[in-house]
N, C-alpha and C positions, 0 to 999 in steps of 0.2 A: 560695764565699760561706759565711761562718761564722755561721749563724743559730742563736739559742738555741732548743732543742727545744720548750719550752713554748709559744712563739709559734706554732709550726706546729700544735700541738694546739689552740690557742685561735683559730685563723684564722677559722673560720666564726662563732664567737661574737662576736669583735671586729668582724668585717665586718658582722654584724647591727647592732651598736651604731653603727658608722659610718653605715650606711644609714638607721638610725632618726633620727640627727641630721640627715642630709641631707634626709630627707623633711619635717622640721619646722624649717626655717631661721628664725633670729631676727636682727633687725637690732641695731645698736649699742645697748648698754645695755638691751636688751629680752630678753637671753638667759636668761630665767627658767626655761624648761623644760630648756634645755641645762645650765644650772648646777645645777639640781635633780638631773638625771640624773648629772652628774659627781660631785656631793657624795654621792649615795646609793651609787654604785659604790665610791668611795673608802672610805666608811664600812663598807660590806659587806666590804671586803677588809682591814679593821682599820687603816685609815690615819686619823690625826688630821686634821680638816678645819677650816679657818678660812674664813669667808665674809664678803662685804660690801665688800672693797677694790675700788674702782672700780665700786661699785654691785652688779654681778652677778659679780664675780670670785670665784674659788675657789682656795684654796691648800691643797694636801695636804702634810703634814709626815711624813717617814719618817726616823726616827733609827736610825742604825746600831747594832748590838749591841756593837761594840768601843768601848773608852774613847776619847773624843775631846774636844777643846776645843769650847766652845760655838760659837765663830765658824768652826769648820771645816765650812763648809756651802757648797753650790752650789745654783743654781736652774736648773730646766728649764722652759721656757715654751712653751705652745701657745695659739693664739687660737681663739675660739669663735664669732664673729659671722659673719653672712651679708651678702650684697649686695642692694641694692634693684634687682633686675633680674629679668626673666621667664625662667624655665627653658624650654628648647625640647625637652628630653628627655621621653620618654613611658614610660620603664621604671618598674617597680613602686615604686622608692624615690625617684622624682622629687618635687620640692617640692609639698607640699599647700597652699601659701600663694601665691596669685597675686602676682606682683611682688616676690617674695623668693626668693633662691636661694643655695645654697652654691656660688658660681661661682669660688671661689678655693681650695677645699680645706681650709678651716678645720675642716670635719667630720673630715677625715682626720688633721689635726694633733692634734685633740683625742683621736681614737681611738688614735693612736700613743703619745701620752703616757699614756693610760689603760692601754694594753698594758704599758708599762714600769712603771707604778705597781703593777699587779697582781703583776708579777714581783718587784719590789723589796720589796713588803710581805712576801713569803715568803722573801726572801734578803737579810737585813739584816747579813750578815757583813762590814761595812765600818766604818771609823772616821770617821764624819762624819754630817752631816744633809743630806737632800735636800729641797728645797722644790719642789713641783710647782705651777707657776703657770699656771692656766687663766684667760686674760685676755679680757675683753670688748672690743668696740669698736675693733678694729684698723683697720677700713675707714673711715678718714677722721675718726674721732672721738677719736683719741688715748687709747684705753683704757689703754695702758701708762703714759702720763704721769699719768693720773688715779690709777692704782694706786700709783704712786710718791708722788704728792701725799697720798694717803691713808695713807702710811706703810709701803709694802711693804718697803723695804730697812732701815727702822728697826725694824720689828717682826720681820723675818726677815733679819738681817744675813747676807751671804754673800760669799765670796771671788771667785766668778765666776758668770756667768749665760750660759746657752746657748739658742739658738733654732734652728728648722729650718722650711723651707718646701719643699713639693713644687714641682718645676720641669718643666713640660711641655717636650718637646724634648730633655731630658737623659735618656739611656737608663735604663730600669729597671735597678736594680742598681748604679748609679753615684752619686757625690756630686760636688758642685762647691763650691768655697770660694776665698777669696783674703784675704790679710791687708790691712788698711786698708779703704778704702771698698768695699763690695760692692753697696750700693744708694744711690740719690741722695736729696738733700733734696727735699721737696715744698713748693712755694710757689705762692701765687695772687696775681694782681694785677687791679685794676679801675682803668681810666683814664677819667676824665670830662673831656670837652672841651666848653666852652660858647662859642658864637659869637653871631651875630645873624641871625635868620631873615629871609628875603626871598623875593620871587617868583623862581622858577627862570629866568624870562626877563630878570630884572634883577638879576644877581648882584652888581653893583657897589654895590648899596644894602645889602648884608649882609656878614657875616663868616662865611665858610663853614666849619662844623665838620667837614663831610664830607672836604674836602680836607686839613684839618689832621689828621684821623684817618688818612687814607691816608699822609701823610708821616710821622706818628709810627710807624705800624705798620712801614713800610719802614725807618725809622731804627733801630728797636729791634733789627733783625737785624744791624746793624753792631757791636753790643756784643760779640757772640761773635767775630766775624771781625776786629775792629779794636781791641778793648780788653782782651780776655782773653788770657792767655798761650797760645800755640798748643798747648802740651802739657797745658793744663788743660781739662777737659771742662765744658760747660755747654749748656743748652737754654733758649731763650726762644721760647715758642710763643703767638702770638695765636690764640685759638680761637673768639672771638666778637666780632662788631661789630654794634652796634645803633644805628640812626639812621633818621630819615626817616619820612614818613607818606603822602606823595603825590608823583606824578611831577613836578609843577611847583612844588614847595615846597622851598626850601633850609631845612633844619631849624635849630632853635636850638641843639641839643646832640647829642652823640654819645658812645658809650661803647665801650671796648675791654676785653676780659677775656682772661685766659690763664693759663699756668703757666710757672714757672721751675724748672729742675732743675740741681743742682750736686753735686759730690762733696766740696767743701770750703766752709767758712763764709767764707773769704777771697774766693773767687770769687763767692759769693753777695752779700757786702757790696759788691763792685765792681759787680755787675750792678744791684743795687737803686739804688746811687748814680747810675749812668749813666742808668738808666731815668727817675729823677726829673728829671735835668738835661735829657734829651731831651724829655720831656713838657712841661716848663715852657717851654723856649726855642723848640722847634718850634711849639708852640701860639701863643706870643707873636709869632713871625715871621709867622704867618697871621692876626694880629689876633684871636686867640681866647685863652681861658684854659684851662689844663689842670691837672689834679690827679691824683696817683697814690696809690692805696691798695694797700699791699703787705703781704701776710699770710704769715708763715712758719708752715707747718703741721708737717711732720716734718723733723728734721735728717737728715743723711746717716747711714747705717748703717755704722759703722766697726768692723771687727774688730781686736781686740788681737793683736799679733804672737805672743806666747807662747801664748795660748789657741788661736789658729788653728793653730799648729804642733802643739799637743796634739791638736786635733780631727782633723787630717790623719793623725796616727799611729793614732788610734782607727779612723777610716774605713778606712785601709789594712789594718789587722788584720782587718777584717770582710770587705771586698770585694776586697782586693788593690790594690797601688799603681797598676796600669794602669786601674783603675776609679775613681780619685780625681783629679779635675782640681783641682790645688792653687793654680792661678792663673787661675781662671775670669774671663772678661770681665765686669766689673760691669754692672748695668742701671740705667737712668734711672727705673725704678720706685722706689717708696718704701715704707717699712716702719716702723711705730712702735716696733718693738723697739729702734730707734735710741735712744730715750729711756733704755731700760734700760742700753744700752752706754755712755751718757754718765755713768752713775752707778757702774757696776760693770764691770770688764773681762770680756770674754767673746767669743763667736764665734757667728755666724749662718751656717748652711750651707744649701745646696740639696740635696735628695734627688730623683733623677730620677723623674719621673712617666711617663716613656716617650714613645714617638712616636705613641701612640694605639692601640697593639696590643691594649689591654684593652677597647676599645670593642666593645660587642655590640648586640643588638637593642634598639631604643628610644632610641638616641642621636640627637640632631639632626644636621643635615647639616654643620654647621660643624666646624672643627678643634677638638680638645680642648685649647684654650688657656685660660689664666686669664682670668676676666672675660668669658667667652664663654658664651652661652646653651646650648651643647652640651657644656660641660665636665662632667667627672665625675672625682673622685679615683680613682686606680688602687689597688684594694684589695690588689694584690700587694705594695705598699709596707709594709703593716701589720707583718709580722714583721721586716722590715729596719729600719724606723723604731724599733720597740720595742727591737730589739737594739742599735741605735746609742745610744739613751738609757741603757740599762743599762750598756753598756761605757764610756760617758762617766763614769758614777758609779764603776764598779769601778776604772778606770784612774786617775781623779783621786785617789781616796783611797789607792790604792796608792802614788802618788807623794808623798802628804803624810806617809806614815809615816816 
């Protein structure tokens, strides 16, 4: 493994920064303390700072010392927000705020990009500009989209943008990536079914929304198995059903909620269309009325072919070809970096967070998986992540000469 020496020297310091962020998690668009810390460190290292995009977003600007065109620039992105969940760990850097936790490793993502920022501030011998994008509100609040709407790519035009996420279960010292979709779209639905209430002992006097709900829920599962192409992936999950108030009362209405995940917009369009048809016609067949509310949250995260091949080369140079899975199996999880990839070509990679070997005293009982109360970012990744970001910059601008 070819790690840059300064990162090994800074390991304890950057680990302290990471754990400081972990101990003080902040939810979407509330990352005031974190963004203040990021901005201060960047400024202390002599990096120009722009604030306010996306509310609490921070952009660091590092201009290379070699002559270059204004638009010869790339972006490196890290997310800063935490999750609304309770931490189960009891180690010293555990969350100090009940019900809020860095359960997805955004503290580590921020620290890895800060690591790279410090190095690049002192090694500007490249012909281009690097924009360090510290993004708020990835966890369901579309901070990437808001930064774009606030003018991210207009104010800071760039030729490519790169993202990275730690991945539990992927061995420490390894990377995973794939061209095309690597993470799915995230979508939500709410189905309301209205019937006619009646006595439970006299169902013929009513129109039962419970049975209509049961039939709709079952019929939704046929979309994937009977309407989608067998080689196209999709998920339709009913995760909530709400209805009824008493054992002997047929209620007037019922509600279903859930999520839909796909890797392509074409599959998503088909699923939404069929859901609407099933809700309408199945409800009508049961003498009820049904309506569908469908909300598209995050699009699929789609890596550009050329930028993915470039990232694979960089990763292989650092950890060797055997430690880079260049066609990793995509996940049905979602990521709002997808919005950035819709605007600018780029690549989103996974860096192995290990199998839990970094866990020590104070961890909760559960596995060290994302969105788990026992999760903690693996600090062994800090030098590797920093090295990856620096090598992206160095290799990119070498190719542009």
